[in-house]
N, C-alpha and C positions, 0 to 999 in steps of 0.2 A: 443708339442704334442696337437692334437685336442682331447678333451674329450667330448663324447656325453652323454647326460643326459636323462633319462626317465622322461618325464614331469608328468606322473601319480603318481610317488612316489619320484621324486627328486634324484634317485640313479644313479650313473654312469653306462653306458652300456659298452663302449669300448674306447680305446685310439688309435689314428692314428698318424703316423709321418707326419710332414708338409714338403712341398717342398720349396727349395730355388731357387733363380733366375737361377743358373746354371743348375739345373735339369729341370726347366721349359723351358729354352732355348733349351736344348737337345730334350725334348719332342716335342716342336714346330717344330723343324727342321725335325724330323722324321715324324711328321704329314704332313709336306709339301711334303715329298717324297711319302707317301702313297696317298695323294690327287692327285698328278700328275699321278699316275697309275689309280686311281679310276675315274678320270674325263673322261678317254677314255674307261672305262668299259661299256659294252653294257647295255641297259635298262633291258633286260631279266635277266642278272646276278644281277643287283641292286634289281629288283623286288623279285627274289628268296631269297636273303639275308634278305630283309625287312620283307617278309612273315615269315621267320624263327624267327625273333624277335617276331612277333605277336604270333606265335605258342608257343614259350618258355614262353611268358607272361601268356598265358592261361593255359599251363600245370603246371606252377609253381606259379599260382596266389596266393595261400594261403601263400606260403613262402614270396613272395614279399609284400603282404598286411600286414603280421605280422611285417615285418621290418618297414613299414610306421607307423603302430600303435605304435610300440615300441619307435621309435625315435621322432615322433612329436605328438602322442596322438590321431590321428583320429580314431573313432570307426571302428572296424574291417570290418563291412559290407560296410562302406563307402570306406575303403581302397581297398577292393576287387573290388568295382565299379570303383575306379580310375585305377587299374591295367587293368581291362577289357576295359576301355575306351582307354587306351594306345595301347592295341592290335588293337582296331578299327582304331585308327589314323594311325598305321603302315600299316594295310591292305588297308586303303583308299588311301594313297599316293603311295603304291606299285601298286595299280590298276589304278590310275589316273594321276600319274606324267608324263608319256609319252605324254598323250593328252594335259595336261596343258602346256608342254614345246614344243609342236609342232611348228615349224617355221610358221610364218604368211607371206603370199605373197600378193602383190598388184601390179597393173599396174600403172606406173607413166610416162606419156608422151611417151608411146611406150617402155619404159624400164621396167625392173623387179625390184621391191623392195622386199627385203627379211629381215624379222626380226627374229633373232635367240636368244635363251635364253641359255647362256653358264654359267657354274659354275664360281663363283668368286674366290674360294680358301678355306682356312681354316677359319672357322667362330668361334668366341668366344661367348659362351653363359654364361651369369651371371644369375644364377637361384635361386629361393627362396625355402623356406622349406615347405610352406603350402600345396602344391600339389607336393611332391618331385619327383614323377615319371611323372605325366601328363605334368607339365610345361616344363620339359626337353624333353620328347619324342615328344610333339607336335611341338617343335622347331627343334629337330634333324631329325625326319623322313622326312619332306619335303626337308630340306637342303641337307641331304645325297642323297635322290633320285634325287635331281637336280645336283648331281655330286660333292658336296662340302665335305670338311672334317670338323670335329667338335672337339672343345676343350671346356669343361664345367668347370666353377668355380661355384661349388654348395655351398649352405649355410652350414657352419660347423656343425650345429646341426643335419644334416641328411647325414653325411659323409658315413655311412653304406649304405644308399640308393644310393648315388653317385657311390660307388664302385660296387654295385650290377648291376646298369644300365650299367656301363662300361663292366662288365662281360657278360651281355646279348649280346651286339654287338660282343664281341669276340667269344662267343659260337655260334653265328649265322654265323660265318665265314667271317666277314668283315676284311679287312686289319688291322694289329695289332695296328697301330697308327691313323687310320681314325677317330675313336671316342675315345677320351681320356679325363679323368678328372684330374684336378689339385686340390691339397689340401693345403690351405694357412692358416697360422696363422692369427687369427683375427686382430692382430695389424699390419699385413703386407698386408691386403687386398687392401687398397688404393694404396700403392706403387706398389705391384706386378700386380694388375689389370692394372694399368697404363703402367707397363713394357710390359705386353702382348699386350695391344692395340697399343703401339708404335712399337712393334716387326714387322719386315717386313713380316713375315709369315702370321700374322693375317690380313685379308682383310675387315672384318666387325664384328659388335658386336650386339648381341640381349640381351636385359635386361628385365627380369620380376622381379618386386620388388617394393619397395617404391618409391615415387616421389623423395625423397632425393638421393637414390641410382641411380635412372635414371638420375637425373641432373648431378651427379658426373661423371658417365660413359659417358654420352653424351658429356660433356665438353671435356673429354679426346679424345673421338672419333672425335669430331669436330676439335680439334687441329691437330690430325693426318690425317685429311681429309679422314675419313673412315666412311662408311655407318653404321647407327645404326637403330634398331627398338626398341621402348620402350613400354612395356606393364606394366603400373604402377598402382598406387592406384586408388581407386574409392570410391564414397559415393553415391551409386546407389539410386535414388528416385523411389519409388513405389507409383504411384498415384491411389487413390481409389475414383472413382466418385460416385455420388449419385444414379446412376442406376446400380451399380455393384452388383453382387451376393456376398454378404458380407461373407458368410461362405466359399465360394470358395476362395475369396481374402485372408481371414485370413489364411486358410490352406496353401496357396502358400507363403504368406508373412512370416509365422512362419517357414516353411521349409527352405525358402531362407535365413532367419536370423540365423538359428541353424545349418545348414550344416557346417561341419568342425569347429564347435564351433564359427561360424561367422568369421572365419579367411580366407576370400576370398576377392579378389579385386572386384568381381562381386556379393558379398553377398547383399541381401536386407538390406539397412541400414536406409534410411529416408522414413518413411511412411507418405505421404502427403495425407490427408483425408478431404473430404468436410464436412462442419459443420453438415449437416443434417444426416449424417450416422456415425459420429465419435464416438458417445457414444456406439453404438452397435459394431462397429469395435473394439474399445478399449476393451470392455468387453470380446469379444471372443478371442482377441489376448492375453490378460493377462491369461485367462484360458489355452490356448494352451501352452504358455511359462512356466507357473507354472507346467503343467503336464509333461513336457519333463524330461526324466530321465537322470541325470548326474552321471558319475562315470567311473569305469574301462573300457577303450576302448575295452577290450577283452570280456566283458560281453555282451551277445546277446541283452539284453533289453536296453542297454545304447544308448541314442541318442546324448548326448553331452559329449565329452571327455575333457581333460584338454587343457588349452592354451599351446602353444608349448614351451614357456620358462617363467620362473618366472618373469623376467623383463617386458615381454610383458603383462602378467597378471596384473602386478602393474600399467602399463600405462593405461590399460582399466579401472581399478578401479579409477585411478586419473581422467580420463575423465568423468566418471559417477559422481564422487564427485563434480568436478568443475561445471558440468551442474546443479546438484541439488542446489549447492550454488548460482548459477546464476538465479534460479527460476524454474527449471524443477521439475516436480512431479514424485517421484519414486513410481511406482505402484507395482512392484515386483522385487525380486533379489536385486542386488546392495550391497550385504554383502559378504565379504571374508569368505569362509568356513574354519572351523577348519580342521586340519589334513594335511598329506603330499600331495604333488602334487600342480600344478599350475592351479587349477580349478577356474572357475568363473561362477556363476549361471546365467541362462537366466534372462534377466533384461528388464523391460519396463519403458521408460521415456515418460511422457506426458507433454503437455504445452511447447514443445521445440520451441525455437525461436532464432533469430539472437543474436550473442554475446555469445552463449553457445557452449561448446566443442562438444556437441551432434549434433549441427547444422553446425558448421564450419569445424570440423575435421573428418577424417576417423576413426571410432572405429573398431578395428580389434578383435572383440569378440562378444559374443551373446547378444548384446544390441540393442533393438528396440527403435528408436526415432520417436515419433508421433508428427506431425506438422499439425495444423488445418488451413484450407484455406476456402475461401468463395465461389469461383467459379472456372471455368476452367482456366481463364486467371491468376488468383492468383496462382493456382496449378503449371502452367508452369513457372511463375516468380520465385516461390520458388525452384522448381526443378533445374532451371538454375542458381540459386543464389549459385553457388559452384565453387571452383577452379577445381573440377573434372568433367569428362565427359566420363565415361566408359559405364556402362549399365543403363537401365531404364525399367520400366514396367508400363502399364496402365490397370486398371480394369474397364470395362464398358460393358453393354449389347448392346450398340450402337456402331457398328464397325466404322461407319463414324466419329463419335465423337472421338473415341479412336485414330483413324488414324490421325485426325487433330491435336490432342495433340502430338502424336508421331513425326509428322513433325516439331513441334515447339521445341522439346527437343534437347539440345546441348550435344548429347551423341553419342558414336560409335554404339550403338544398342538400340533397344527398343522391348520389348516382350509384346504382347497383351494377357491379361488374362492368363499369364504364367510367371514362374520365369526365370530370366536371366541365360543362360548357354552357354558354348562354344560348337561348333559342327564342326567337320572337314569339313562339306560341306558349311559352311558359314564363311565369313571373320570375324576376331575378333580383336578388338583394340579400342582405344579411342581417345578423343580430349582433349584440354586444358592440365591440369596437369596430366591427365591419360595417356599421351604419344602420340606417332605417329607411323605410319606404321601399317601393318596388319599381323596377323598370320592366318594359315589355309586357305582352299579352294585354288583356282588358284591364288588369290591375294597374299596369304602368300608365296607360293612356289616361286613366282617371286620377292620377296623382296631381296633375296640373289643370284641373277643371273646378269650377264652382258647382258643387252638388246642391242644386237649388230645389227646395221642396215647395210645391204649390198645393194649397187646400182649396178645393172647388166645391161649394155646397151643392147638394142635389136639388133638382127642380121639382 
């Protein structure tokens, strides 16, 4: 059985039966049948069904948000925001998929060249717990609108969310097996994920998760010669230049570090600050982090809920302790609170440098790492001195200067005077150990299609 645990108090929520290989095989074969019918379904029918998912999300936003907060600890207001963002991405691809998939024509020596975008088949999604609705639906909505079927292996600690999402697509009138979830015992994840990737029904796989998880799944997909998209970890650098609006930068940096208790691949993690402004930046950031209210995710005043699992909270604390032992200065937080639940206080580390966990590793919790640099070139060098390359931000009043730095960063995206976020209208993904491929926008919907070229002789 899978047992879900409330991270705010450590108490069990529910138990769910796991699936075995035979059940998964049957599910996949039924998914293949529904995909074959769905791929020839007209775009108007697809649009209507996806719009219905968006409508259901909005009508039942409180119900879905409460489930998110209960299972993984996100403050309820943030969970409501996540549900509404999912409705947005459903509407977006319902409205734009047909245009994104429109055949492209060209003339080639008097002949006609035609490029078509055809569905691949049933796509496997391996999804994480930190944004249990958004990560799934931002992958599923474009894939289904492109004519594919979906099977999702969600994180066990959000199994209730997984079942609720499956019910959404069923209630919206999609074919019974076009979107399905599988529930796997934690000890069987590696074997049964490999079984699904090798299965002839599965044509590609999308992974959102840790670099370790992505590496394992990508290796299996590579052996099976199946396409994969990896959206993995990040250690996003936020560069604060000496001409930045420091108060604005601090507000954005603190919000980016505290959102979802810091449990986001695109959370602000490394604050790279020029020497001339580091004292004021640090002073304001510590005050912001200390003022953040931590506690019950269902309390309206709470900004920071628990870490999603006790073992993950312990890892964050270990990274903080190792950094302090290596010479970092603990300015606030960093102490495990008494009482139930896997809470971790907003924490600021200063004097962070190479060789420290706070410099080298991704910290998946509300821990800000401040790194001092001397000039713009030094800032870029430190920002790029990481295995990760997902998001980044630059704070400056000089747009030309900020853009020059943005062009030098080895990341999938860079936000100027703003926090990093995903948006259906923009491609999202990373480089280096943060993965490959893109989600969202027209780039994302074309990841899981067969780009078929037709050559038609002239008459």
